[in-house]
N, C-alpha and C positions, 0 to 999 in steps of 0.2 A: 229179404226178398227170397221168395220160394223158386226153386228151380226144379222142374220135373220134366222127364223124358217125354217127348211127344213121339210115340212109337209111330205112328202113321207118317210123320214127316221124314222122321230118320231112315224109315224103309224105302221112301221115294228118294231121299237125298243119296243114299249110299248106292242106290240102284243106277247113278248116273256113272255106269262104268265105262272104261276105256274101250274106244272103238277103232279099229284100223280102218279108216275110211278111205276110199278111192273115188274120186268123182269121175274118172276115165273109164270105169266099168270094166270089162275083161281083160283090159291090159293090165290090172293091177298085179297079178301073180307073176307076170313076166317081169315088171319092174322091180317087183321084190327080189327077184332071183338076181336080176342084174345089179341091184344094189348090194345084195350080199357079196356078191364076186367082186364087184369093184371096191367095195369099202372094208372088207374083212381086216386086211393089214391095219389100217388106221383105226379102227376099232379097238384092238388090242392095245395100240400106243395111247390114244387120247382117254381109254376108259381106265387106264391104270393097271390092266391085267395081263400086259404083256412087256416086251421090250420097248422103250421109249423111242418114238420115230417123230423126228420134227416135222411138224406140219405148218403148211402155209396157205394163205388164199383168204378170200373176205366172205363173211357172213353178216347178212343184212335181217335185222330182226325189227318188227313194228307191231304196234297193236295197243293192248290194254296198259293203262298207267298203273292199274294196280298189279299186274304180273311184271312190268317193268323192273321194279327192285330186285325180284329174284333173277331175273335173265341177266340183269346188270351185275350183279354179286357174283353170278356164275360166270359170267365173262372175265372179271377181275381174277377170280381163283384159276380159271382155265388159262388166262394169258400169263400167269405166274410160271406156268409150265411151257405152255405153247404160245410164246410172245410175237411168233411171226404171222399168227392168224389175226387178221383185222377184222374186228367185229363192231358193229354199228348197233345200238339198241335205241329205240324211241317208243315214246307212249301217247300217241294222239288219241287213243280208245280204241276200244274192241271193234266197233264197226269201220272206223277209218282203216284200222290195221287189216280187216279183211278185204277191204276194197283193193288194195295194193297187193296182197297177197294173192288174191284170187285173178289178178292182173298179171301174175307171175313176176312182179318186182321184188318181192322179199323171198327169204329162206324160211324163215320161221314167223308165224304169226301168234303173238302172246293175246290170250282171250280169257276174260272174267265171265264168260258163259259159253255154252255149245254154240257153234255155228249154226245159223239159221238156213232155212231151206233155200231162200233165194239167193244166199251168199255161196251155198254150195252148189246151185245151179250156175252162177256166175263162174265159179272155179270150173265147172264141168266144161263150160261153153268156152273158156280160155285153155283147156287141156291141162288143168293144174291137178295133180293128184296129191293127197296128202294122208297124214296119219294124225289121228286126235290123241293127244296124250295127257291125261290128268297128273298134275303135278304137286297140287297142294289143296288146302281149305282155307276158305278166308269168310268173314262176316262183314255185313254192313252195319257199321255203328250208327244209331240215331244220335246227332250232337246238338247242343245248343251251348250258349253262353255259360260259364260257370257261375255269373250272376243269376241266372234264372234257376232259382231253387224252388219254384213253385211246380216245376215239372220234373218228376224223378223216373216216371213210367209212362207209356202209352200204349194201348192197345192198336191191334191192327185196324179195328174200327176207328178208333181216335186218328191213325195216320191217314187213313181214307177221308176221313172228315176235314182234316186239314191240308192234304196234299193231292188227293184225288181230283178226278175231273168235274164233281159237282162244288168244289170249293173255289171256283174261279171267283176272284172279287173279295174273298175275306182278306181284309188286311188286319184284323184283330183276333187273337186267339178265340175270343169269346164268340166270334160271328160263327165259329165251326160248332159251337155248343148243341145246337138244335138238330143238326144233321148227325152229330155223334150219338146224341140221345136216342134218335130216331132208329140207329143202327144197334142200340143196345149197351152203349158205353154208359159207365158211371163216372168217368173222368170228371173233375171240375175244372174246366180251363180257366186261366188267369184273363183278366181285363187288361190285356197289354198288346202292343203291336206286334205283329205276326211279320217277321222278316225271314222268307225262306231262300237259302242259296244251297245248291245240291248240283250234283253232275248234270250235263247236258245229254241229249239224245244220243250223241255220237258215242258216249261211253257205255262200257259194259256193265259198269255199276248202276246206270239208270236203268237199264233192261232188267236186271236182277231185281232191284227194288221195286220195279212195276210189276214183275211176275210173281215176287212174293208177298209183297205187301198190299198193292193196290187190285190185281186183276182178280182174285179170287171174290172179293167183295163186289166189283164192278159187275162182274158176271152175274151175281145174285141180283143186283140192281137192275140189270137189263131185263132178266126174266121178270122181275116184279113190275115192269114198267114204268120204273122211276128214272132209268137212263137209257138214252137212246144208243143204239149199237155203234154209231159212229164215234162215241165217245170212249167206246170200251177200248182198252188198250192204250189210254192216254193218262196224263197227269195234268193238273191245271197249269196253264201256259204263264201265268203271269207270277214267276218267280225268278230268281237270278241264276241262270244256268252257267257252269263253268267247266271246262274240260280239266282244269288245274287244280288239284288239291289244295294247293297252298293259297289260291285265291278263296277257295270255299271256307278253309279254316280261317283267314283272316276277315273275312265277312262274319263268320259265326262269332268269333272273339269279340269283333268290334261292336256287336249290336245285343243289348242285354236281353232281349227275348227273342232271339234268333231260333232258327229250326233248320236242320238239314242232315244229310247223311254222307258218309264217307267209308272207304273200306276199313276194316277194323285195325289191321296193322298201321296204317297211317294214323288212326285216331289215336291209338296206343302211344305213338311216336310223340305226340302233341303234349303229353302230360297234362299239366293244370291249365293250358291254354283254353282247353275247350271242356264242356261238360257232357258227360255220356248218359243217355236215357235208355232204360232198360224197356224191353218190348214183351208184351203179353199177348200170346194167341190163342188165349183161352184156359191156359194151365197155370197161370202166375206169371209174375214179372221176372224176366230172365236178363241177368247181364250179359253183354257179349265178352266172351273170355275164350282162350284157347280151348279149354275143356268143354264147354258148352257149344261151341263150333264143331269141335271134333265129333261129340257124341250126337249131334244133330238136335238138342233141346233148344238151342237159340233159333227163334223163326227165322232171322233173315241170314243164314248162312248158305254157302255156296261153293262148288268147287272152282278151281282155277285150272286152266289148260294151257298147253302149246299145241300148235298144229306145225307139223314140218312137210315141206314139199318134198315128196318121196323121190320125183325124178331129179330134183338137184342134189338129194343126198345120194344118189347112185352116181353121180360126176364128182362128188366132193369129200375127199378124205377128212377135211377139215370140218365140214359140217356134220358128218358122222361123229367124229371126235368129240366135238362140242357137245352134242345131244347125250352121248354117252357118258361124257363127263357130268353133264346136268343131273342125270339120273343115278349116278354112283358115287364117285368121289366127291363131287360138287354138291352133291344134294343137301349138305348140311347149310347151305345158303337159305333154305327156306325158312328155318328157324331163326337164322341169325340175323333175318331182315324181318323178323317179327310176324312171319306166316304161319299155319298149322300144318305140320308135315303129314303126309299120308300114313295110315297105318301100314305095318309092314306088309300085309297081305295085299292092300291096294296098291303099294309101290311094287309089288312083285308084278301084277297085273300089269301096270304101267310098262315096265321093263320088258315083259312078255310080248306087249304089243308092239314096241319098238323093234326088239329082237326079230319078231315075225317080219318084219320090213328089211332089217339089215342083215338077218342071218346070225 
């Protein structure tokens, strides 16, 4: 398979820079000053750049099941040095994570996509101020059963024909053939049952797949009068949704001609349990790998984030210490659990965004 750089995609992908966002408006600068004064001592100790200070307290993290393994591993490493800090990490999904974060119930929200406007408004309404920190890259791997040797590569048009809003009721791969051909695909689908298991709407992995694989084609279909506007921004409803990646893999593995998608790191972890399908966005079939995700050539690549409540950081040396550790000594966790680390220049931007809050 050939792998070519998609310059336009890479430019927009890398343009998702780190933003120090505050939902509370003009009070953000005052909070940053308060945070700096309150947390300076804790920053030195937890970040590993000063004399060790014993920290204590509780940190509550929730959100993306994709980012959860990174935050969990950072927790383990951090607790090796700061065992008195009680950290809870949960992964119900990016959307569910933002609900509790914007209600002020958590300190950090893990996210596999940027915060949506309506979520930011919910934070603002609750007085929750935050900083957005990009921490890694990930890709969504399209998967099937290892027994499904008939499908090795799918174009974005193929994915739309199989999974998009016009594929409702397709229960055989070949049912999508006419739509795929109409969209310009030359892929020959097998005459075999189509069983789709994938993340549900509460998952950031669902949102990212929708944005990268489905929405661009759906927009064109609306303009052409082939799709009604109410169907744009959706996928077919008759599939098996799950917030649990393990359930997805079990279903994919157990059905010979299955189809779905999961985060790259999780797919790699499964080894031979599942088969990985390359994706073609017009420049040839590209396999998901650390290299193709990092350079932007893999069509279904995305950045990963953590959102930190800045008011809570101003009051908690432990929270500041944990995030310091996340971005410094503990950053090895990103590669350790199978994700793609930021290039040095982008990691420096993330650190700078955090230091702008903590001083």
